[in-house]
DOMARSE-892624 format. One line per 8 residues: number of its first residue (from 1); their letters; for each residue x, y, z negated of N, C-alpha, C. Coordinates in steps of 0.1 Angstrom, whole numbers, plus 2048, in hexadecimal, padded with zeros to 3 digits. Each point is the difference from the previous one (the first is absolute). Layout:
<rs>
NUM	A	X/Y/Z/X/Y/Z/X/Y/Z; ...
</rs>
This chain:
<rs>
1	XXXXXXXX	808/7F4/800/7F8/80C/800/809/80C/800; 7FA/80B/805/807/80D/7FF/7F8/80A/7F7; 807/808/7F9/7FB/809/7F7/804/80E/803; 7F6/80A/7FF/803/80D/804/7F6/80A/7FA; 802/80D/801/7F6/809/7FC/7F5/802/80A; 7F4/801/7FC/7F5/802/809/800/80E/806; 7FB/801/80C/7FF/80D/807/7F2/806/800; 7FF/80D/801/7F3/806/800/7F6/7FB/80B
9	XXXXXXXX	806/7FC/80B/7F7/7FB/80B/7FB/7F2/7FD; 804/7FB/7F5/7FC/7F2/7FC/7F6/800/7F4; 7FB/80C/7FC/7F8/801/7F4/7F4/7F6/801; 7F9/800/80B/7F4/7F8/801/804/7F1/800; 80A/7FC/807/804/7F2/800/804/7FB/7F2; 808/808/7F9/805/7FD/7F2/7F4/800/7F7; 7F7/80A/801/7F4/801/7F7/7F7/7F4/802; 7FF/7FA/80C/7F8/7F5/803/805/7F3/7F9
17	XXXXXXXX	80E/7FF/800/806/7F5/7F9/7FD/801/7F1; 801/80C/7FA/7FD/802/7F2/7F1/7FD/7FD; 7F7/805/809/7F2/7FE/7FD/7FC/7F2/801; 805/7F8/80A/7FD/7F2/801/805/7F8/7F4; 80C/804/7FB/806/7F9/7F5/7F9/802/7F3; 7FA/80C/7FE/7FA/804/7F3/7F1/802/800; 7FA/7FC/80B/7F1/802/801/7F9/7FA/7F4; 804/7F4/7FC/7F9/7F9/7F5/807/801/7F2
25	XXXXXXXX	809/809/800/808/803/7F3/7F7/807/7F6; 7FE/7FA/7F4/7F7/806/7F6/802/80F/7FE; 80C/805/801/804/80E/7FE/7F8/809/809; 7FD/7FA/80C/7F9/808/80A/7F1/7FB/801; 7FD/7F3/800/7F3/7FB/802/7F6/805/7F5; 805/803/7F4/7F7/805/7F6/7FA/80D/802; 806/808/80A/7FB/80D/803/7F4/800/80A; 7FE/7F4/806/7F7/7FF/80B/7F2/805/7FC
33	XXXXXXXX	7FB/7FD/7F4/7F3/804/7FC/7FF/80F/7FE; 80B/807/7FF/800/80F/7FF/7FF/807/80D; 801/7F9/80B/800/807/80D/7F2/804/803; 7FE/80A/808/7F3/805/804/7F9/7F5/808; 808/7F8/808/7FB/7F5/808/809/7F4/7FE; 7FD/7F8/7F6/809/7F4/7FD/804/7F8/80C; 7F8/800/80B/803/7F8/80C/80C/807/807; 804/80C/7FD/80B/806/806/80D/7FE/7F8
41	XXXXXXXX	800/7F6/7F8/80C/7FD/7F7/80D/7FE/808; 7FF/7F8/80B/80C/7FE/808/806/80C/806; 7F7/809/805/804/80D/806/806/809/7F5; 7FB/7FF/7F4/805/808/7F5/80E/7FC/7FD; 802/7F2/7FF/80D/7FB/7FC/80B/804/80B; 7FC/7FF/80C/809/804/80B/804/80E/7FF; 7F6/809/7FE/802/80E/7FF/809/804/7F5; 7FE/7F9/7F4/809/802/7F5/80E/7FC/802
49	XXXXXXXX	802/7F4/807/80D/7FB/803/807/80A/80A; 7F9/806/809/806/809/80A/806/80C/7F8; 7F9/805/7F6/805/80B/7F8/80C/7FC/7F9; 800/7F5/7F9/80C/7FB/7F8/80C/7FE/809; 7FE/7FA/80C/80B/7FD/809/805/80C/806; 7F8/80A/804/805/80C/806/808/808/7F6; 7FB/801/7F4/808/807/7F6/80D/7FA/7FD; 801/7F2/7FF/80C/7F9/7FD/80A/801/80C
57	XXXXXXXX	7FB/800/80C/809/802/80C/806/80D/800; 7F8/80B/7FC/806/80D/800/80B/801/7F5; 7FF/7F8/7F6/80A/800/7F5/80B/7F6/802; 800/7FA/80C/80A/7F6/803/800/7F4/7F6; 7F4/7FC/7FC/7FF/7F5/7F6/7F6/7F6/804; 7FE/7FE/80D/7F7/7F5/805/809/7F7/809; 801/7F4/7FB/808/7F6/808/7F7/7F6/806; 805/7FA/80B/7F9/7F5/807/809/7F5/803
65	XXXXXXXX	7FA/7F4/801/807/7F4/804/7FB/7FB/80D; 808/7FE/80A/7FC/7FC/80D/805/7F2/803; 7F7/7F9/806/803/7F2/805/7FB/7FF/80E; 80A/7FD/809/7FC/7FF/80F/7FA/80C/805; 804/80C/7FB/7FB/80D/805/7F3/804/7FA; 7FB/7F8/7F6/7F3/804/7FA/803/803/7F1; 7F9/80B/7FC/800/804/7F2/7F8/7F6/7F8; 806/7F8/7F7/7F9/7F6/7F8/7FF/803/7F2
73	XXXXXXXX	808/80A/7FB/7FF/804/7F2/804/80F/7FF; 7FB/806/7F5/803/80E/7FE/802/802/7F1; 808/80A/7FD/802/804/7F2/7FF/80F/7FE; 7F9/804/7F6/7FF/80F/7FD/807/802/7F2; 80A/808/800/808/803/7F4/7FE/80E/7FC; 802/803/7F3/800/80D/7FB/80C/803/7F7; 806/80B/802/80C/805/7F8/7FC/80C/7F8; 7F5/807/804/7FB/80B/7F9/7F1/7FF/7FF
81	XXXXXXXX	7FB/806/7F5/7F1/800/7FE/7F9/807/80C; 7F5/7FA/805/7F8/806/80A/7F4/807/7FA; 7FF/80D/803/7F5/808/7FA/7F3/7FF/808; 7F5/804/7FA/7F4/800/807/800/809/80C; 808/80B/7FF/801/809/80B/807/7F9/80C; 80A/7F8/7FD/807/7F9/80B/7F6/7F7/807; 7F7/7F9/7F9/7F6/7F7/806/7F7/808/809; 7FB/80C/7FB/7F7/808/807/806/806/80D
89	XXXXXXXX	80D/803/7FF/807/805/80B/802/7F6/80B; 7FF/7F3/7FC/803/7F5/80A/7F3/7F9/803; 7F4/806/7FF/7F4/7FB/805/7F6/7FA/7F6; 802/802/7F3/7F7/7FA/7F7/7F2/805/801; 7FF/80C/805/7F2/806/802/7F8/7F7/80A; 806/7F9/808/7F9/7F7/80A/7F9/7F5/7F8; 804/7FD/7F4/7F9/7F6/7F8/7F3/804/7FB; 7FD/80D/800/7F4/805/7FA/7F4/7FC/808
97	XXXXXXXX	802/7FC/80D/7F4/7FB/808/7FC/7F2/7FB; 809/7F9/7F8/7FD/7F3/7FA/7FC/800/7F2; 805/80A/7F8/7FE/800/7F2/800/80F/7FB; 7F8/802/7F5/800/80E/7FB/80D/804/7FA; 803/80D/7FF/80C/804/7FB/802/7FC/7F1; 7F5/800/7F9/800/7FD/7F2/804/7F1/7FE; 7FA/7F7/808/804/7F2/7FE/80E/7FD/805; 804/807/80B/80E/7FE/805/80A/804/7F6
105	XXXXXXXX	7FE/80C/7F9/809/804/7F6/800/7F7/7F4; 7F4/7FA/7FD/800/7F7/7F5/808/7F4/803; 800/7FB/80C/808/7F5/805/80E/803/7FF; 804/80C/805/80E/804/800/805/801/7F1; 7F8/804/7F7/804/800/7F2/802/7F2/7FB; 7F8/7F7/804/802/7F2/7FC/80D/7FB/805; 804/803/80D/80C/7FC/806/80C/806/7F7; 7FF/80C/7FC/80A/807/7F8/801/7F9/7F3
113	XXXXXXXX	7F5/7FB/7FA/801/7F9/7F3/808/7F3/802; 7FD/7F9/80B/808/7F4/802/80F/802/802; 803/80B/807/80E/803/802/807/805/7F3; 7F8/807/7F7/806/805/7F4/803/7F4/7F7; 7F9/7F5/801/803/7F4/7F8/80E/7FB/804; 804/800/80C/80D/7FD/804/80A/80A/7FB; 7FD/80D/801/809/80A/7FC/803/7FF/7F1; 7F6/7FC/7F8/801/7FF/7F2/807/7F3/7FC
121	XXXXXXXX	801/7F7/809/806/7F2/7FD/80E/7FE/804; 805/808/809/80D/7FE/805/806/80C/807; 80D/801/801/807/80A/808/804/7FB/80D; 7FE/808/80B/804/7FB/80D/802/80C/809; 807/7FE/80B/803/80B/809/7F6/802/80B; 7FC/7F4/806/7F6/800/80B/7F4/7F8/7FC; 7F4/803/805/7F4/7F9/7FE/7FB/7FA/80D; 7FE/7F3/800/7FA/7F9/80C/7F1/801/7FE
129	XXXXXXXX	7FB/80A/807/7F1/802/800/7F8/7F5/807; 806/7FB/80B/7F9/7F6/807/809/7F7/808; 7FE/7F3/800/807/7F6/808/7F5/7F8/807; 7FF/802/80D/7F5/7FA/807/805/7F7/80B; 7FB/7F4/801/803/7F7/80B/7F4/7FC/807; 800/802/80D/7F4/7FD/808/7FB/7F1/7FE; 7F3/7FE/7FE/7FB/7F3/7FC/805/7F4/807; 802/800/80D/805/7F4/807/80F/7FD/7FD
137	XXXXXXXX	807/809/7F9/80E/7FD/7FC/802/7FF/7F1; 7F5/800/7F9/801/7FE/7F1/803/7F2/7FD; 807/7FE/7F4/804/7F3/7FB/80A/7F9/809; 808/808/807/80A/7FA/809/80E/806/7FC; 801/805/7F4/80D/806/7FC/803/80E/804; 7F7/806/808/802/80D/805/802/80A/7F5; 7F7/800/7F6/801/809/7F5/80D/800/7F9; 804/7F4/7FC/80D/7FE/7F9/80C/806/808
145	XXXXXXXX	800/7FC/80D/80B/804/808/800/810/802; 7F4/805/801/7FF/80F/802/805/807/7F3; 7FC/7FB/7F5/805/805/7F3/80F/800/7FF; 806/7F4/802/80E/7FE/7FE/809/805/80B; 7FB/800/80C/809/803/80C/7FD/80E/805; 7F4/806/7FD/7FC/80D/805/7FE/80B/7F6; 7F7/7FD/7F7/7FC/80A/7F6/80B/803/7F6; 805/7F6/7F9/80A/802/7F6/80D/806/806
153	XXXXXXXX	805/7FC/80C/80C/807/806/7FD/80E/803; 7F4/803/804/7FC/80E/802/801/809/7F4; 7FB/7FA/7F5/801/808/7F3/80E/802/7FC; 808/7F5/801/80F/801/7FD/806/80B/808; 7FC/801/80D/807/809/809/7FD/80F/7FD; 7F6/802/7F8/7FD/80E/7FB/806/803/7F3; 808/7F6/7FB/806/802/7F2/7F7/7FB/7F5; 7F5/7FA/804/7F7/7FA/7F6/805/7F4/7F9
161	XXXXXXXX	7FD/7FF/7F3/805/7F4/7F8/7F5/7F7/7FC; 7F3/804/801/7F6/7F7/7FB/7F3/803/808; 7F7/7F6/800/7F4/800/808/7F4/7FC/7F7; 7F6/808/7FE/7F4/7FC/7F8/7F4/7FE/809; 7F7/7F8/7FC/7F4/7FD/807/7F5/7FB/7F7; 7F4/7FF/806/7F4/7FC/7F8/7F9/7F6/809; 7FB/7F5/7FA/7F6/7F7/807/7F4/7FF/7F7; 7F4/7FE/807/7F4/7FE/7F9/7FA/7F3/802
169	XXXXXXXX	808/7F6/805/7FB/7F3/802/80A/7F6/7F9; 7FA/7F7/7F8/809/7F7/7F8/808/7F7/809; 7FB/7FC/80B/808/7F7/808/80C/807/807; 801/80D/7FF/80C/807/805/80B/800/7F6; 7FD/7FD/7F3/80A/801/7F6/80C/7F6/802; 7FD/7F3/804/80B/7F7/803/808/805/80C; 7FA/806/809/807/805/80C/80B/80A/7FD; 7FC/809/7F8/80A/80B/7FC/80A/7FA/7F6
177	XXXXXXXX	7FC/7F7/7F8/80A/7FA/7F6/80B/7F8/808; 7FB/7F9/80A/80A/7F7/807/80A/809/808; 7FC/80D/803/809/809/807/808/809/7F7; 800/7FC/7F3/808/807/7F6/7FA/80C/7F9; 7F3/802/801/7FA/80B/7F9/7FB/7FC/7F3; 802/809/7F6/7FC/7FC/7F2/7F3/807/7FC; 7F7/7F9/7FB/7F3/805/7FC/803/808/7F3; 7FA/80C/7FF/803/809/7F5/7F3/805/7F9
185	XXXXXXXX	7F6/7F7/801/7F4/804/7F9/7F4/7FA/807; 7F4/802/7FA/7F4/7FB/806/7F5/809/7F9; 7F6/803/808/7F5/809/7FB/7F4/7FD/809; 7F4/801/7F9/7F3/7FF/808/7FB/80E/801; 7FE/804/80D/7FB/80D/803/7F1/7FF/803; 7F9/80A/7FD/7F1/800/802/7FD/80C/80A; 7F8/7FC/80A/7FB/80A/80A/7F1/7FD/801; 7F8/808/7FA/7F2/7FE/800/7FD/7F3/7FA
193	XXXXXXXX	7FA/7F7/807/7FD/7F2/7FA/80B/7F6/804; 80A/804/806/80B/7F7/805/80B/7FF/7F6; 805/7F4/7FD/80C/7FE/7F8/80B/7FB/809; 80C/806/7FF/80B/7FD/809/80D/7FF/7F8; 806/7F4/802/80D/7FE/7FA/80B/809/807; 809/804/7F8/80B/809/805/80E/7FA/7FB; 807/7FB/809/80D/7FA/7FC/80C/809/806; 807/807/7F7/80B/808/805/80D/7F7/801
201	XXXXXXX	808/803/80A/80D/7F9/801/80B/809/803; 80C/7FD/7FD/80C/808/804/80C/7F6/802; 808/805/809/80C/7F8/803/80C/809/801; 80B/7FD/7FA/80D/807/801/806/7FB/80D; 805/80A/808/806/7FD/80D/80F/801/7FF; 805/802/7F5/80F/800/7FE/806/7F2/801; 808/7FE/809/806/7F2/802/80A/7FD/7F5
</rs>
């Protein structure tokens, strides 16, 4: 596989990979009932991913893994906190056609609570906001290779010494552990009637 930074002309392609990978992820699916039209959930997820991907590309922190010329995985990383203004400047207002501003901000606050759990549990240089593998390439070792051969070397190349991340699915815990990440806490988050597990991980990248 080849690893590189994503380009702005690839926003839609990369966002589709992320949307396909995370469509049924509890972190996202729980918001479906908050939409003005729940049947537009897939469109909402894609629109949200386009915003996240565009912002990450502009910050040189969106990586892709290519196999046979096709983007099969994507990673969004953060080195600095992203403000609500940053999101609005990169198209977040387009989400208002799917969800009210009040409910969208409530969801963003929930996301911040999840990330604060990691911040309170460990010290790290970079945050892996998203690691997405397109569905037909999942469970084939792509995620592990991308982490070890693409994402971690990128963080090291910037002078970073550690990488933090969060998962909300228990079956992802062994995946990160086998790749050298250490669990540094556990918490159950509440969003309306939904209960969501929050597992923070961190890995030292100093050889």
